[in-house]
N, C-alpha and C positions, 0 to 999 in steps of 0.2 A: 434549357436544363443543362446542369451540370452533373458528372458522375458523384458518387460519394467521396471517392479518393480526392478528386478534384476540390471538393467542398472543404475536406480536411486539411489540404494544402492551403488553401486562400486563408483558412481561419490562422493557421500556423504562421503564415507570413504576415498578419497584421497584429500578433501578439505584442505584448510589451512585457518586459520583465518587472515584476514587482520590488520595491525596496526591500533590504535586508534589514535584520535588527538582532541585537545581543540579548539574549535571556537566559534566565536561570536553568542548568541542566535538568533540574527536578521538574521543570515545567513544560519540557521540550517534546514530550511524548506527543507525535502527531505532526510536528512541524518538519519542513524539508530544510535540510541542511544547505547553507550557501558557502561552507567552507570545508576543506578537507580535514578529518580528526587524524592527526599523525600521534603514534606512541610516544609517551613521555620516557620510558625507559624499556629495556627488553622484557618480555613477559614469558613466562614468570622472570622476576628480576634476580633470581637465584636458583640453583638447584634445590628443588623443593621436595620434601618428604611427601609420599602420597598414602603411607600407612602408618599407624602405630607399631612400634617394633624395635628392633636394633639396628643400627648402621655399622657395617663391618668393610674391613678393607679384604675385598673378595680375591681370592686367586683358586683357580680351579683346582689346582694341583696340591694347595694347602687348606683346604676348607678342614674346620675344626669341628667338633662336638661341642666344645664349652668355650665361652668368651666371657672372661671378666669385666664388670662393667665399669668403663673408667668414670662417666658422669651421665646424668639426665639432660636433655635436651627439649626445651618446649617452644612452640610456635610463637615468635615475638623475641625469644632470647637472641642474643648477639651471637654471630658464627663460632663455632667451636672447632678444635683441633683434636684429632685421634692421636695420641702420642706413641702408644705401642701397637704394632700391627696386629698382634695377637690379642687384643683387648676388643671392646666394643663400647658404642655410645647410645644409651636408649633413646629414642627419638619419639617425637608426637607428630601426627599429621599436620602439614603446614609449616613444619620448622625448616630451617636452613640445613641442608645436608653438610654434616661436618667434613672439615677438610682431611683428606688421607682416607675418605670412605668412599665406596663406590656402588655399595649393594645396602638394601634394607630388607630385613628378615622379618615378616609380619608377627605380631605379637601372638597370634593363634599358633604359630609353629615354633614358638617358644616356652620354656618352662624356667623362671626366674627365681632362684633361690640362693641365698647368702651372697648376693651382689654379684651372682654369677648366671650368664645366660646358657640354658641348654638347649640345643637345636634338637628336634625331634629326630627320631630315626628314620633314615632313608630319604630326608628332604633333600630335595634339589634346588640350589639357588642359582640365580643368573646375574652377570654384571650389570648393574644400571636397573635392576628391577624396583619397582615401586619408587620411581625417581622420575619428577617432572623435570626435565633439564632446561636451564637457562635459556631462554630466547627461542624456545621451541614454538611458541604460540605466535610471536612476531617480534621483530627486532626494534631497538629505539629508532625511531624517525621513521619508520614504516607507515603507511596509510591505512587506519583500520576501518574506517568509514568514510566514503567519498562523497564529495558535494554532490547534490541532488538526491541524496538517499532520505527515505522518511523514516524519522526517529520512531523505533518501538519501544515497549518496556524494557525488552531485552538487551537493547542497545544502551540504557542508561548505565548499567555496570561498566560497560566498555569504555563510554566516555568518561565516566569516573577515574576509572582505571589510568586513564590518560592524563589525570589531573585538572581536567576542564570544568570548573565551577559553572563557567557560561559557555553558551555556544552561539553563533551567528547563524540564524535561519531566516526563512523568507518572511515577509510581513503576511498578513492575513487580508486576501481581498475581500473588499466590501460587495456583496451581491444582493440585489434586490429583484424579488419576482413578483410580476404583476399579471393576473390572471384577470381575463375579460369575459363578460357575458352576463345578461339581467337573468338568464333562466338558473343561474348556479346560487345555491344556497349552502351556507356554512353549516357544519355539523352542529347541533345544538339549538338551531333555530328550525320553528315550524315550516313543513316542506308541503307544498300543494303538489296534487298528482302530475302537473305539466312541468314541474321543475326537477332539477336533479342536484346532488351535492357538488360541493367544491374538494376536488381530490387532487388536481394537477400540482397547484401549489404547495400545498402541505407534504405530497410525496416528493417533490424536488428538494424542499427543506431538509428532509430526512436523508435523500442522498447525499447533499452537500455536507452535513453535519456527521454523516459517516466516514467522509474522508477528511474530517476536522476543519472543514470551511465553516466556521462557527458564526462569522460575521454575515449572517443571512437573514432577510425578512421577506415576508409574503404580505401582499396586500390584492385586494380584489377591487376591480373597477366595473361599473355597471356600464351599458352600451350608450352611453352619452358621450359625443364626441367632445365636447368643451372640457368634460370632466377628465376624459382619457388624457387629451393633451395637457392639460394642467398638472396631472398627476406623473404622466411620463416625463414630463419635464423637469419635475422635483425631483423624482428618483434617478433620473439620468444623471443629473448633476452631484448627486452625493454617492455615486457607485462606481467600482471598476467595472463591474459586469452587471448589465441590465438585462433579465430575462422576461419577455412576455409570453404567455400563453393564451392563443386564440386571437380572434380579431384579423387574421393575416391571410384569409382566403379573400374570396371574390363577392361575397355577401354585401348587401346593403348596411348592414350593421358591422361590417369588418372595416374599422378605420385606421388600424395601426400603421399600415404601410406609409398613407399619406401623412400621417401624422409625424412619423419619423423623418420623412422628407422635409417638412416644414421645420423641424427641429435641427436641420442640417446634418443627419446622421446620414454617412456615406453608406449607399448600399453595395456591398461587395458581391452578393449573389442572392437571388431569389429563386427557389424551387430547385429540387434535386432528384435525380433519378434514382430514387428509393422508395421502398414501402416496408414499413410505413413512414411517414413524414415528408412526402412530396412538397407540400407548400412550406417549405422552411425558409426563413430570411435571415441574413447575417449583415451586419455593418458595423462600422466604426463611429462613433461620437466625436465631437471637435476637441475632447480632452483624452482622447484614445481610449475612451470605454468602449468594451466590448459590448454589442447589442445583439441577442439572439431572439428572434421572434418565431416561436414554435407553434405547431398547429395545436389546436384545442382538444382533440381527441387524446384520450389518456394514453393509449398505447404506444402513438405516435409523439406524445410530448415527453414520457418516461424514456423512451428509446432514443430520442434526438438528444436528451439530455446527457444520457449515460454515454452515447457515441460521440457528441462532439462538445458540450459545455464542461463536462469534467475533466477530459483530457486536457483542454484549454487552460483551465484553472491549474493543473497540474503543472502544465508548461510554464504558465507565468509566474510560477513559484520556483522554478528551476528544477522540478523532478526529472530524473533521467526517465526515458520511456523504455518499458521492457519490450524483449523480442514478442513477436505474435505467438498466441497458444493455439494450439490445433487439437482437434479430435476427430474422431471417425463417425459419418453418417450411419446411424441405425437403420436406415431404410433409403431407398430410391426415392428422389423428389425431381418433380419436373416443373419448370419456371416457363410460363408461357409470355413473360414480359421482358422487356430489355432492362428492366431495373434491378438494382441491388436490393436483395430480400434480406432483411434482417428477421431470422425467423427464431422465435423463442423456443428453447430446449431444456429438456432435464436430461443429466448426465446419468450414465450407465457405467459402472467401473468393471470390467470384466478380469478374470482371472490371471490372464497373460499380460495384465498391466495396462492394457490399452483402455480407453475410455471411449463411450460411443455417445451420440446426442440423439435423443429421442425428441423428434420434432413435435411441437405443440401450436397446433394451427389456432389462431385467433379468430374469433366470429366479428370480423371489422374491427377496424382501429378503437372503436369504442369499448372493445370486450377488455378490460383490465383483470376481470375475473380469471381468465386464462394465464396471465402472466403469474399468477401466485405458485408457489412451489416450484418454478422453474429456476435454473441456475443461470442462465444468461441467454445469450442467442448466437446463432452461426450468421457469418455473411455468407451469402450464396450470390455469387457475381452475376452481373447483368448480361456479359457476354457469353454465359454458358447455359443451355437449356437443361440439361440432365445432370444431376448429381447422383453417382451412383452409391449404393450399399457400400461401406467400407472407405468410402473416398474421405480424404484428409481435407477438412476446411477450417478456417479461423474461427475460433471461438471467444467471444467477449463475455466475461463474468459481469453479473450485473454489479458486483463490488469490486471495483478496481484497486489493486493491491498498490 
């Protein structure tokens, strides 16, 4: 068996980058950028007025009480120039700051009568107040979004401000999920006392779609060797990533490992020093497809999918990996095995700004009920027996950002 860190490295070493494509910016939310987005011009592109009021040529030693209004300037108007320094220009939010002015006094602090602005008594002004100066957000040509960034709704305004109607993003991976087991019955069909519901495939579908990997389908296979080989061959050929759930252990109905060998899928590793998820298999198809054969137990399947499959998909799309996130242990935990323990936790935010992880022990790897309400899991290394209260440990959120 190999360690969980070795498993992650071996998966990374066998990844291939997906192709890129150009799409409309308005359709790009959730996609991963495959190019840098650079500023079309300075932002803001001019000294921008941020309050309705009057623009003046401010001098600390020559602050006036009355300013005759030269003209009125609206957002969208061409730039104007203050001719006489003892006058002002009435300005609106978003307009270009008139030349020869350097201060905006809000309309709330001004009374206008007979085309003259009277400043409220004892009002104190400052140079450059209520002015968003040109280029202070970013300069022309500067990179505002880097390649590998997943586009969010907030990013759309930024991309459009750079004049980008289309963007280059990663192609969508084709994901096929095959669950196995004659004891499994889909929701909506009659179930007998000795049978259980299909959950792994549908759960993984939702995990992928939460990550905007929408080209994913789930199919269930009975414990029939010929059927499984035929279907595995079919979906292997039409996918970038094939995920199998169940059928990978040592039982008489566990056919998956041998079938993959017969289909010339190269085994990269089998079995990992981890719990849950020890009997995990990973290989590469003849067309460089990634093949993950995950345990059938729900907690094992969900955890392995989150820890290995989703990061692999993100990397294939070119997403930049973020630094590890840490939390503090809420209580002492003792581990009696040499395996890495992926322990589900709920987070508790303390008043001092720290976050503590409250362990939620599952009742075997079939107990998916315990996962509900947890925020993620902590990684407890196999080379350490005791994890003290308050110790910092790596936290993995169920929802990868």
